[in-house]
C-alpha positions as CSV (number, residue, x, y, z in Angstrom):
1,M,124.3,6.8,179.6
2,P,127.6,7.8,181.3
3,V,127.5,8.2,185.0
4,R,128.3,11.7,186.2
5,K,130.5,11.5,189.3
6,S,129.5,14.0,192.1
7,T,132.1,16.3,193.4
8,A,130.1,17.0,196.5
9,T,131.5,16.0,199.9
10,A,129.8,13.9,202.5
11,L,126.1,14.2,202.5
12,A,125.0,16.7,205.0
13,C,121.7,14.9,205.2
14,A,122.8,11.9,207.3
15,L,119.9,11.6,209.8
16,S,119.7,10.8,213.4
17,A,116.6,8.9,214.6
18,A,116.0,11.6,217.2
19,L,115.6,14.2,214.5
20,A,113.2,11.9,212.6
21,L,114.1,13.5,209.3
22,T,112.2,12.2,206.3
23,G,112.7,13.1,202.7
24,C,115.5,14.9,201.1
25,G,114.2,18.4,201.6
26,A,114.1,17.7,205.2
27,L,117.4,16.0,205.2
28,R,119.6,19.0,205.1
29,L,120.8,17.7,201.7
30,P,124.1,19.1,200.5
31,A,123.2,22.7,199.7
32,A,121.5,22.0,196.5
33,A,122.5,24.1,193.6
34,P,120.8,27.5,193.0
35,A,117.2,27.0,192.9
36,H,115.3,27.8,189.8
37,G,112.0,28.9,191.2
38,P,108.8,28.0,189.6
39,A,109.2,27.3,185.9
40,A,108.6,30.2,183.5
41,A,105.0,30.9,182.6
42,S,103.6,30.0,179.2
43,P,101.0,31.7,177.1
44,K,97.5,31.9,178.6
45,A,96.0,28.4,179.0
46,P,92.8,27.5,177.2
47,A,89.5,27.8,179.1
48,P,88.6,25.1,181.6
49,D,87.6,21.8,180.1
50,A,88.6,22.9,176.6
51,R,88.9,19.8,174.4
52,D,89.8,19.0,170.9
53,G,86.5,18.6,169.0
54,A,87.4,15.5,167.0
55,N,89.1,13.4,169.7
56,R,87.7,14.9,172.9
57,A,91.2,14.8,174.2
58,P,92.0,17.5,176.8
59,V,94.1,20.5,175.8
60,R,94.8,21.1,179.4
61,I,95.9,18.5,181.9
62,P,92.8,17.1,183.8
63,G,92.6,18.6,187.3
64,I,94.9,21.5,186.5
65,G,93.2,24.9,186.4
66,P,93.9,27.8,184.0
67,R,96.2,29.7,186.4
68,T,98.3,26.7,187.2
69,H,98.4,25.5,183.6
70,A,99.6,28.9,182.4
71,R,102.8,28.4,184.5
72,I,103.8,25.4,182.5
73,P,106.3,26.5,179.9
74,G,105.0,26.5,176.3
75,S,108.0,24.3,175.3
76,T,107.2,21.6,177.9
77,T,105.6,18.4,176.6
78,Q,106.0,16.3,179.7
79,A,104.6,17.0,183.2
80,L,104.5,15.1,186.4
81,V,101.5,16.2,188.4
82,V,101.7,15.6,192.1
83,S,98.4,16.3,193.7
84,G,98.1,16.4,197.5
85,D,95.1,15.3,199.5
86,G,94.8,18.7,201.2
87,P,96.8,21.8,202.2
88,D,97.9,20.2,205.4
89,G,97.9,16.6,204.2
90,S,100.9,14.4,203.5
91,I,99.5,11.9,201.0
92,A,100.0,12.6,197.3
93,T,99.1,11.1,194.0
94,A,101.4,11.4,191.0
95,T,100.6,11.0,187.3
96,L,102.8,11.6,184.3
97,H,101.3,13.4,181.3
98,E,102.6,14.1,177.8
99,R,101.5,16.6,175.2
100,D,101.2,15.5,171.6
101,A,101.9,17.5,168.4
102,A,98.3,18.7,168.3
103,G,98.6,20.2,171.8
104,R,96.5,17.5,173.5
105,W,97.6,16.1,176.9
106,H,97.5,12.3,177.6
107,R,98.3,10.4,180.8
108,V,101.1,8.0,180.1
109,A,101.9,6.7,183.6
110,G,100.4,6.5,187.1
111,P,98.5,7.2,189.2
112,W,101.0,6.4,191.8
113,T,100.4,7.0,195.5
114,G,103.2,8.5,197.6
115,H,103.9,11.2,200.2
116,N,104.8,14.8,200.6
117,A,105.9,16.8,203.6
118,L,104.5,16.2,207.1
119,R,102.6,19.5,207.4
120,G,101.4,19.6,203.8
121,W,102.1,22.4,201.3
122,T,103.2,26.0,201.1
123,D,103.7,28.7,198.4
124,D,106.3,30.3,200.6
125,H,108.6,27.5,201.5
126,M,111.2,28.0,204.3
127,A,113.8,25.7,205.7
128,D,112.4,23.4,208.4
129,D,108.8,24.4,207.9
130,L,108.0,20.7,207.1
131,R,106.0,21.7,204.1
132,S,106.5,20.9,200.4
133,P,106.8,23.9,198.0
134,M,103.9,24.1,195.6
135,G,104.2,25.4,192.1
136,V,105.6,24.4,188.7
137,F,109.3,23.4,188.7
138,R,111.7,22.0,186.1
139,I,113.1,18.5,186.7
140,G,116.2,17.5,184.8
141,D,118.8,16.0,187.0
142,A,118.8,12.6,188.7
143,G,121.0,10.3,190.7
144,G,121.0,7.7,193.5
145,R,122.9,5.1,195.4
146,L,121.8,2.4,192.9
147,P,123.0,2.2,189.2
148,D,121.2,4.1,186.5
149,P,117.9,2.2,185.8
150,G,117.9,3.5,182.2
151,T,117.0,7.2,182.4
152,R,117.8,9.7,179.7
153,L,118.4,12.3,182.4
154,P,122.0,13.0,183.6
155,Y,122.4,10.4,186.4
156,D,124.9,10.6,189.3
157,Q,125.4,7.3,191.0
158,D,127.1,7.9,194.3
159,E,127.4,6.3,197.7
160,E,126.7,9.8,199.2
161,F,123.1,9.1,198.5
162,T,123.1,6.8,201.5
163,V,120.8,7.7,204.3
164,S,120.0,6.3,207.7
165,G,117.8,6.9,210.7
166,T,114.0,6.9,211.1
167,G,111.2,9.0,209.8
168,F,108.2,10.7,211.4
169,L,106.4,7.4,211.9
170,G,109.4,5.5,213.1
171,E,109.9,4.0,209.7
172,P,113.5,3.3,208.5
173,L,114.9,5.8,206.0
174,E,117.4,3.4,204.5
175,G,117.1,3.2,200.7
176,S,115.1,6.4,200.4
177,F,117.8,7.9,198.1
178,D,118.4,4.8,196.0
179,Y,116.8,6.8,193.2
180,V,116.2,10.6,193.2
181,V,115.1,13.3,190.8
182,A,116.0,16.9,191.8
183,I,113.2,19.4,191.8
184,D,114.5,22.8,190.6
185,Y,113.6,24.7,193.8
186,N,116.5,26.7,195.2
187,R,119.2,24.9,193.3
188,V,121.3,25.3,190.1
189,P,119.9,23.2,187.3
190,G,122.4,21.0,185.4
191,R,124.2,19.8,188.5
192,T,124.1,16.6,190.5
193,P,121.2,16.5,193.1
194,L,124.0,16.4,195.7
195,D,125.1,20.0,194.8
196,K,125.0,22.3,197.8
197,E,124.5,25.7,196.2
198,R,121.4,27.6,197.3
199,P,120.8,30.6,195.1
200,L,117.9,31.9,197.2
201,G,119.8,31.4,200.4
202,P,119.8,28.6,202.9
203,E,116.8,30.0,204.8
204,R,114.6,29.2,201.8
205,G,115.3,25.5,202.1
206,G,116.5,23.3,199.3
207,G,117.5,19.7,198.5
208,V,113.9,19.1,197.5
209,W,113.7,15.8,195.6
210,I,111.4,13.1,194.3
211,H,112.8,10.0,195.9
212,V,112.0,6.5,197.0
213,D,109.1,6.3,199.5
214,H,109.9,5.1,203.0
215,G,106.4,4.7,204.2
216,G,105.8,8.1,205.8
217,P,105.7,11.9,205.3
218,T,108.9,13.7,204.2
219,Q,110.3,17.1,205.3
220,A,109.8,18.7,202.0
221,C,110.2,16.1,199.2
222,V,107.9,14.0,197.2
223,S,108.3,10.2,197.5
224,L,107.1,7.3,195.3
225,L,107.5,3.6,195.6
226,R,110.8,2.2,194.3
227,A,109.3,0.6,191.3
228,H,107.5,3.7,190.4
229,M,110.6,5.8,190.8
230,A,112.4,3.5,188.4
231,E,109.5,3.8,185.9
232,L,109.5,7.5,186.2
233,L,113.3,7.8,185.6
234,R,113.0,5.7,182.5
235,A,110.1,7.8,181.2
236,L,111.5,11.3,181.8
237,D,112.9,12.8,178.6
238,P,115.0,16.0,178.8
239,A,114.1,16.7,175.2
240,R,110.5,17.2,176.4
241,E,111.7,19.8,179.0
242,P,109.8,18.0,181.9
243,V,108.3,19.8,184.8
244,V,106.7,18.8,188.1
245,V,103.3,20.5,188.9
246,M,102.8,20.0,192.6
247,G,100.5,21.1,195.4
248,P,97.2,20.3,197.0
249,A,94.5,19.3,194.5
250,A,92.3,22.3,195.2
251,A,95.1,24.7,194.6
252,L,96.2,23.0,191.4
253,A,92.6,23.3,190.1
254,G,92.8,27.1,190.2
C-alpha cells in the first residue's frame, strides 16, 4: 500500500518527563483533524442475548448492551471493543469482532490487555481531563514511525511519530507511536493521524489514538502491545467500515 506522507509540522506531542505525558490524547498531538464524534446510530439493536436459533451465534456483540449496540452503524461489520475495568480504571481489554452476512457477530482476534487514560473514562471528554472518551467512533486512518506492517488502512509512515519522556509510572514513552490508529474523536477523517485540525475546538481534546502500550496509563488514548497493534493493523479492513466501541464494561453493557 503506498505510504501517505504527512504534511504536518513537528509533532506538538514531544513530551517532557516532568509532564509525564502518556498516550497520544495526552500528548498534545498535532491538532488532529476535525473530530467525528460518536459514529452514527444504526437501527434499533435486537433484544439482549438475542441469538440465531440454528447456530446460537450472537446477533449482538457479547458484553454490548442494546443502547450501545444501537450506536454501531448498520453498515459496519467490524468492531474493536475496548472494555475498561471500571469508570475510573486504566486497564482495558480489547477484542475484535466481525459480523457475517447473516448478521451474526464473531470474535476474530483478542482478547488483548492494554491501557486507557489515567483517570478512566468520560462521556464528556475535555482536554487534559486524563480520561478516555467513551462511545462508538469510526477508525480508518493509521500511521507510525515504523513501516506499514501490512494494513489495508491508509498508512502514514513519518518520523514525526517519534516520542520521548516518561509516563505516569515513570516508564519510557519511546516507541509508543511506532504504530497508531486514529480514533475519530475531534478530528477530520481521511487525514493522517498527525493532522492538527480540531473541529470541536481545542478545549474538547483530540489526538486520541490506539497506539503501542508503554506499560502504564495514557492521557486519553488506548494502548495495546506492539505485536497486538501490528495484528490489529493487518486485520482492519476499511471496506468493513470499522469502529471502536470503548468505555467501562458496565457502561458498554447498557
